[in-house]
DRENKE-773763 format. One record per residue (C-alpha): x, y, z; residue number from 1. Coordinates in Angstrom, 3 decimals. Example, Ala and Ser with C-alpha at 12.3 -4.5 7.8 and 13.67 -1.06 7.14 Angstrom:
<recs>
REC          X          Y          Z    nr
REC     12.300     -4.500      7.800     1
REC     13.670     -1.060      7.140     2
</recs>
This chain:
<recs>
REC          X          Y          Z    nr
REC     12.871    -55.546    -24.402     1
REC     15.463    -58.104    -25.407     2
REC     13.883    -60.935    -24.805     3
REC     10.854    -59.707    -26.784     4
REC     13.011    -59.304    -29.297     5
REC     14.610    -62.502    -29.604     6
REC     10.945    -64.018    -29.604     7
REC      9.870    -61.204    -32.565     8
REC     12.877    -62.855    -34.909     9
REC     12.039    -66.574    -33.483    10
REC      8.364    -66.255    -34.773    11
REC      6.097    -64.800    -32.287    12
REC      4.612    -61.423    -32.122    13
REC      4.783    -59.157    -28.586    14
REC      1.279    -58.342    -27.788    15
REC      1.309    -57.048    -24.409    16
REC      4.211    -55.522    -21.894    17
REC      4.543    -54.596    -18.569    18
REC      7.218    -52.590    -16.812    19
REC      7.205    -50.819    -13.059    20
REC      9.541    -47.921    -14.773    21
REC      8.799    -44.877    -16.709    22
REC     12.342    -44.771    -18.887    23
REC     11.595    -48.625    -20.215    24
REC      7.810    -48.224    -20.669    25
REC      8.844    -45.288    -22.818    26
REC     11.306    -47.130    -25.067    27
REC      8.689    -49.572    -25.847    28
REC      6.157    -46.653    -26.679    29
REC      8.703    -45.069    -28.585    30
REC      9.754    -48.501    -30.742    31
REC      6.504    -50.827    -30.388    32
REC      3.855    -47.910    -30.165    33
REC      1.161    -50.490    -31.203    34
REC      2.134    -52.964    -28.242    35
REC     -0.683    -53.110    -25.125    36
REC      1.433    -51.794    -22.728    37
REC      0.991    -51.061    -18.468    38
REC      3.202    -49.117    -16.896    39
REC      3.305    -49.934    -12.951    40
REC      3.544    -52.825    -10.215    41
REC      2.392    -56.084    -12.425    42
REC      1.084    -57.038     -8.941    43
REC     -1.870    -54.440     -9.360    44
REC     -3.008    -55.049    -12.874    45
REC     -5.204    -58.179    -12.430    46
REC     -4.554    -60.696    -15.083    47
REC     -8.201    -60.612    -16.514    48
REC     -7.711    -56.855    -17.819    49
REC     -4.540    -57.860    -19.633    50
REC     -6.012    -61.081    -21.632    51
REC     -9.129    -58.138    -21.977    52
REC     -6.845    -56.059    -23.493    53
REC     -5.012    -59.207    -26.169    54
REC     -8.476    -60.372    -26.792    55
REC     -7.583    -63.881    -25.525    56
REC     -8.750    -66.131    -23.712    57
REC     -7.373    -67.795    -20.672    58
REC     -5.105    -70.574    -21.701    59
REC     -5.102    -68.856    -25.457    60
REC     -1.938    -67.220    -24.767    61
REC      1.564    -69.244    -26.300    62
REC      4.058    -67.967    -24.421    63
REC      4.237    -65.910    -20.972    64
REC      7.975    -64.499    -20.832    65
REC      9.054    -62.264    -18.457    66
REC     12.432    -61.766    -15.873    67
REC     11.289    -60.004    -12.913    68
REC     13.816    -57.297    -11.108    69
REC     17.360    -59.451    -10.540    70
REC     18.565    -57.023     -8.300    71
REC     17.260    -58.788     -5.326    72
REC     19.596    -62.114     -6.159    73
REC     22.296    -60.658     -8.336    74
REC     25.883    -61.820     -6.656    75
REC     26.920    -58.161     -7.889    76
REC     23.718    -56.728     -5.552    77
REC     23.116    -56.955     -1.476    78
REC     20.867    -60.793     -2.279    79
REC     18.403    -59.723     -0.102    80
REC     16.317    -62.088     -2.314    81
REC     12.442    -61.600     -1.135    82
REC     12.711    -59.593      1.630    83
REC     13.006    -57.266     -1.359    84
REC     10.145    -56.043     -2.565    85
REC     11.143    -56.552     -6.053    86
REC     12.130    -59.875     -5.139    87
REC      8.619    -60.319     -4.259    88
REC      8.296    -59.936     -8.498    89
REC      9.221    -63.491     -8.996    90
REC      5.795    -64.978     -7.145    91
REC      3.806    -62.028     -8.991    92
REC      4.781    -63.881    -11.599    93
REC      4.194    -67.397    -11.034    94
REC      0.568    -66.211     -9.419    95
REC      0.414    -64.379    -13.485    96
REC      0.958    -68.084    -14.920    97
REC     -1.999    -69.516    -12.590    98
REC     -4.660    -67.032    -13.936    99
REC     -3.182    -66.339    -17.933   100
REC     -2.026    -69.927    -18.130   101
REC     -0.588    -69.606    -21.108   102
REC      0.560    -72.830    -23.204   103
REC      4.537    -72.334    -22.224   104
REC      6.174    -69.769    -19.717   105
REC      9.074    -68.788    -19.409   106
REC     11.069    -67.483    -16.717   107
REC     14.343    -65.841    -16.670   108
REC     17.250    -64.505    -14.060   109
REC     20.214    -64.232    -12.951   110
REC     22.582    -67.879    -11.957   111
REC     22.528    -66.198     -8.336   112
REC     19.372    -66.993     -7.768   113
REC     20.155    -70.990     -7.388   114
REC     22.584    -70.431     -4.180   115
REC     20.801    -67.658     -2.161   116
REC     19.452    -67.782      0.952   117
REC     16.275    -66.690      1.831   118
REC     17.117    -65.006      4.942   119
REC     20.005    -62.990      3.688   120
REC     23.546    -62.988      5.650   121
REC     26.342    -60.650      5.299   122
REC     29.327    -62.822      3.638   123
REC     31.550    -61.903      6.083   124
REC     29.418    -62.982      9.226   125
REC     28.436    -66.500      7.325   126
REC     32.151    -67.564      6.230   127
REC     32.510    -67.000     10.060   128
REC     29.709    -69.331     11.226   129
REC     29.817    -73.069     11.731   130
REC     27.413    -74.572      8.412   131
REC     25.523    -76.887     10.769   132
REC     24.521    -74.193     13.166   133
REC     23.117    -72.213     10.203   134
REC     19.057    -72.500     10.268   135
REC     17.033    -73.606      7.272   136
REC     16.253    -70.288      5.567   137
REC     20.091    -69.578      6.005   138
REC     21.634    -71.836      4.380   139
REC     22.978    -71.518      0.768   140
REC     19.854    -72.230     -1.867   141
REC     17.178    -71.993      0.691   142
REC     15.439    -69.632     -1.366   143
REC     15.705    -70.918     -4.691   144
REC     14.415    -73.682     -2.613   145
REC     11.626    -72.263     -1.562   146
REC     10.773    -70.850     -5.364   147
REC     11.164    -74.051     -7.066   148
REC      8.648    -75.370     -4.387   149
REC      6.509    -72.747     -5.905   150
REC      6.590    -73.637     -9.550   151
REC      6.618    -76.801     -8.983   152
REC      2.866    -76.050     -7.500   153
REC      2.237    -75.200    -10.767   154
REC      2.793    -79.255    -12.123   155
REC     -0.280    -80.452    -10.447   156
REC     -2.948    -77.935    -10.047   157
REC     -6.002    -77.949     -7.980   158
REC     -7.940    -77.828    -10.920   159
REC     -7.126    -77.460    -14.647   160
REC     -4.698    -78.634    -16.878   161
REC     -0.273    -78.644    -15.022   162
REC      2.851    -77.805    -16.307   163
REC      6.219    -79.591    -16.259   164
REC      9.127    -77.866    -15.603   165
REC     12.674    -77.404    -16.626   166
REC     15.121    -75.511    -16.024   167
REC     18.983    -74.570    -16.410   168
REC     21.978    -72.429    -16.767   169
REC     22.493    -70.958    -20.031   170
REC     25.707    -69.568    -21.090   171
REC     25.099    -66.482    -23.564   172
REC     28.554    -67.271    -25.401   173
REC     27.976    -70.243    -25.565   174
REC     25.290    -69.479    -28.382   175
REC     27.615    -67.206    -30.606   176
REC     27.029    -64.076    -28.323   177
REC     30.551    -62.450    -27.552   178
REC     29.622    -62.067    -24.032   179
REC     30.484    -64.707    -20.976   180
REC     26.973    -64.028    -19.160   181
REC     25.130    -67.026    -17.364   182
REC     21.345    -66.543    -16.483   183
REC     18.978    -68.827    -15.231   184
REC     16.221    -70.035    -17.602   185
REC     13.497    -71.990    -16.191   186
REC     10.270    -73.210    -18.967   187
REC      7.543    -74.529    -18.168   188
REC      5.286    -76.593    -20.909   189
REC      1.308    -77.170    -20.378   190
REC      1.250    -80.830    -19.974   191
REC     -1.508    -80.879    -23.015   192
REC      0.942    -78.864    -24.881   193
REC      3.933    -81.433    -24.447   194
REC      7.343    -81.686    -21.888   195
REC      9.531    -78.860    -20.664   196
REC     12.114    -81.296    -20.934   197
REC     12.325    -81.558    -24.714   198
REC     12.119    -77.773    -25.079   199
REC     15.119    -77.419    -22.793   200
REC     17.301    -80.244    -24.655   201
REC     16.639    -78.636    -28.199   202
REC     17.517    -75.052    -27.035   203
REC     20.936    -76.427    -25.431   204
REC     21.307    -78.794    -29.051   205
REC     21.687    -74.855    -29.941   206
REC     25.161    -73.631    -28.200   207
REC     27.440    -74.423    -31.095   208
REC     30.143    -72.924    -29.194   209
REC     32.534    -73.360    -26.617   210
REC     35.301    -72.229    -23.930   211
REC     38.000    -72.031    -25.984   212
REC     40.098    -74.483    -23.756   213
REC     37.080    -77.291    -24.048   214
REC     35.620    -76.514    -27.738   215
REC     38.017    -78.342    -29.735   216
REC     37.352    -81.847    -27.365   217
REC     33.833    -80.785    -27.452   218
REC     33.433    -80.606    -31.481   219
REC     32.264    -76.903    -30.823   220
REC     33.824    -73.452    -31.907   221
REC     35.286    -71.581    -30.067   222
REC     34.112    -68.479    -28.234   223
REC     33.051    -65.345    -30.080   224
REC     35.568    -62.607    -28.868   225
REC     34.857    -58.662    -28.657   226
REC     37.247    -58.495    -31.650   227
REC     34.573    -59.609    -33.887   228
REC     32.692    -56.626    -33.275   229
REC     35.535    -53.936    -33.301   230
REC     35.044    -52.531    -36.416   231
REC     31.589    -51.328    -35.101   232
REC     32.712    -50.422    -31.699   233
REC     33.302    -46.359    -31.363   234
REC     36.106    -43.759    -31.087   235
REC     37.815    -42.270    -28.377   236
REC     35.009    -39.827    -27.435   237
REC     31.519    -41.230    -28.424   238
REC     28.062    -38.981    -27.795   239
REC     26.791    -41.060    -25.485   240
REC     29.419    -42.644    -22.664   241
REC     29.634    -41.698    -19.202   242
REC     33.110    -40.523    -18.043   243
REC     35.451    -41.980    -15.284   244
REC     36.801    -39.891    -12.151   245
REC     40.076    -38.713    -13.360   246
REC     41.556    -40.888    -10.514   247
REC     40.347    -44.201    -11.952   248
REC     41.889    -43.200    -15.354   249
REC     45.411    -42.672    -14.234   250
REC     44.749    -46.139    -12.596   251
REC     43.433    -47.479    -15.705   252
REC     46.680    -46.719    -18.057   253
REC     48.472    -49.449    -16.170   254
REC     46.141    -52.138    -16.822   255
REC     47.294    -53.409    -20.184   256
REC     46.109    -52.541    -23.494   257
REC     43.941    -54.788    -25.920   258
REC     44.386    -57.727    -23.976   259
REC     42.549    -56.715    -20.950   260
REC     43.373    -56.958    -17.299   261
REC     42.675    -55.650    -14.022   262
REC     43.555    -54.235    -10.418   263
REC     46.165    -57.227    -10.281   264
REC     48.037    -55.371    -13.112   265
REC     49.091    -52.273    -10.953   266
REC     52.279    -51.868    -10.073   267
REC     52.302    -53.065     -6.352   268
REC     52.762    -49.398     -4.743   269
REC     49.668    -48.696     -6.769   270
REC     47.146    -51.398     -5.540   271
REC     46.856    -50.743     -2.077   272
REC     46.193    -46.712     -2.510   273
REC     43.507    -47.988     -6.032   274
REC     42.094    -50.359     -4.004   275
REC     41.657    -48.266     -0.649   276
REC     38.768    -50.697      1.897   277
REC     38.416    -53.315     -1.180   278
REC     42.338    -54.005     -0.258   279
REC     42.928    -57.076      1.960   280
REC     43.615    -55.950      5.262   281
REC     44.720    -57.460      8.829   282
REC     41.674    -57.662      9.975   283
REC     40.936    -61.546     10.715   284
REC     37.455    -61.801     10.206   285
REC     38.236    -60.302      6.358   286
REC     42.285    -60.850      5.868   287
REC     42.515    -63.318      2.780   288
REC     38.705    -63.746      2.060   289
REC     38.282    -60.927      0.123   290
REC     37.584    -62.966     -3.625   291
REC     38.973    -61.970     -6.934   292
REC     38.071    -58.291     -6.896   293
REC     38.476    -58.636    -10.420   294
REC     35.581    -56.178    -11.737   295
REC     38.220    -53.435     -9.935   296
REC     39.725    -51.501    -12.756   297
REC     38.831    -53.892    -14.763   298
REC     39.605    -53.182    -18.956   299
REC     38.332    -55.661    -21.784   300
REC     39.971    -57.802    -23.958   301
REC     39.480    -57.703    -27.410   302
REC     40.280    -61.853    -27.381   303
REC     38.014    -63.027    -24.703   304
REC     33.990    -62.411    -24.758   305
REC     32.710    -59.130    -22.696   306
REC     32.005    -60.075    -19.477   307
REC     28.259    -60.193    -18.518   308
REC     27.215    -56.416    -18.829   309
REC     26.240    -54.528    -15.674   310
REC     23.838    -51.830    -15.332   311
REC     26.434    -49.343    -15.247   312
REC     29.728    -49.961    -16.264   313
REC     31.743    -46.888    -13.911   314
REC     30.667    -48.565    -10.345   315
REC     34.348    -49.687     -9.129   316
REC     33.605    -53.361     -8.743   317
REC     32.161    -53.431    -12.184   318
REC     34.064    -51.219    -14.296   319
REC     33.675    -51.959    -17.782   320
REC     36.609    -50.170    -19.531   321
REC     37.076    -50.340    -23.178   322
REC     39.809    -52.503    -24.398   323
REC     42.277    -49.503    -25.617   324
REC     40.630    -46.207    -24.541   325
REC     40.599    -44.870    -20.738   326
REC     36.881    -44.611    -21.229   327
REC     33.672    -47.409    -20.440   328
REC     32.051    -48.910    -22.990   329
REC     29.634    -46.483    -24.398   330
REC     25.701    -46.956    -24.674   331
REC     26.187    -48.343    -28.319   332
REC     28.772    -50.644    -27.574   333
REC     26.419    -52.170    -24.625   334
REC     23.533    -52.417    -27.175   335
REC     25.974    -54.292    -29.543   336
REC     27.429    -56.750    -27.539   337
REC     23.613    -57.770    -26.165   338
REC     22.641    -57.878    -29.665   339
REC     19.852    -54.875    -30.087   340
REC     19.340    -54.181    -33.692   341
REC     21.026    -50.524    -35.003   342
REC     18.820    -47.898    -34.281   343
REC     16.863    -48.601    -31.436   344
REC     16.632    -45.919    -29.468   345
REC     16.233    -46.116    -25.363   346
REC     14.667    -43.299    -23.274   347
REC     15.607    -41.736    -20.175   348
REC     18.561    -40.596    -18.992   349
REC     21.436    -41.891    -19.752   350
REC     22.027    -44.264    -16.631   351
REC     18.859    -45.493    -17.660   352
REC     19.759    -45.992    -20.572   353
REC     22.468    -47.724    -19.678   354
REC     20.596    -50.079    -17.072   355
REC     18.465    -50.849    -19.423   356
REC     20.444    -52.216    -21.907   357
REC     22.760    -54.315    -18.236   358
REC     19.178    -55.588    -17.644   359
REC     18.227    -57.388    -20.860   360
REC     18.480    -60.654    -22.063   361
REC     20.667    -60.529    -25.098   362
REC     18.677    -60.489    -28.171   363
REC     20.236    -63.644    -29.586   364
REC     20.239    -65.750    -26.639   365
REC     16.537    -64.859    -26.706   366
REC     16.283    -65.800    -30.305   367
REC     17.759    -69.437    -29.547   368
REC     14.661    -70.387    -27.116   369
REC     12.247    -68.743    -28.672   370
REC     12.748    -70.506    -32.008   371
REC     12.538    -74.087    -29.476   372
REC      9.505    -72.947    -28.953   373
REC      8.286    -72.005    -31.778   374
REC      9.030    -75.258    -33.771   375
REC      7.894    -77.698    -30.508   376
REC      4.435    -75.731    -30.591   377
</recs>
């Protein structure tokens, strides 16, 4: 409920929620018991039923917000897009907009959605291919162009008022959040209400922070760092925290404390052992094309924003180690970085809780978006 909490802070009331996972729904039931909630696949929930539950008619909802599952589009996932049934939720989101006809809708997803191909091709196969021989659906960005066309169908529908649509990549760090987290945000505004471009410009005007390398020239403040939250971080053994394997702990001891780092900071003799199959190789298809792999054995820095929080801080390629201790960020620290209020209770197993926080929209970013929309309508 990161997005929902941000919208509540921005002046709105959450009247309906849906999620397919039990642990997320149990969290909503615990923290917001009065919200109308449907647990299950949104595709099986008629829009008419939703409107009936909240006592509003078509066209009367102020804002519809949604972040359909993003794993299908994430650069950290397998990027199967619409071939993954989770990717189909994007199309269902568009259908709900068509049927509910809110004044404004906000669609949020990973920035990787813009570069994905509609037909998935493994990375190492793609880099061997001649770009000119790829089919249209195999080319980078083809999925986004498909989805953009689908959203554009909302501009001039066969009946009823259409929408103006605007989208951009927003970085949470630019809005004072100590997390370098870029998200794709698309906003639609019904034409009888106004123009989406004005709303997006209002949101971007509230970005008062910038990359330290550019901040002075832009007349903005430097990004907030993890150190601004340090006094709220937990000790060596927090009550709710995953654990690294003993081997991972041994490697992390060699990564600089406080200023952070990753596998490249390990002694050369140790790098091959640590990276295993992810190390560089003599395979001509892969040699020199392994990427930075900077998430491997990554220790965070007090002096920078956190990288994008992931669904699990202990995975090999998305390690999120505390700046000083050989442990992952704790659940409380995750929630703190994402801006959840103190005392917000997450239901489910520990991994479920990390996933909920990692997939959420930072509360403060959602608040900025909400305030711009609230002022506008």
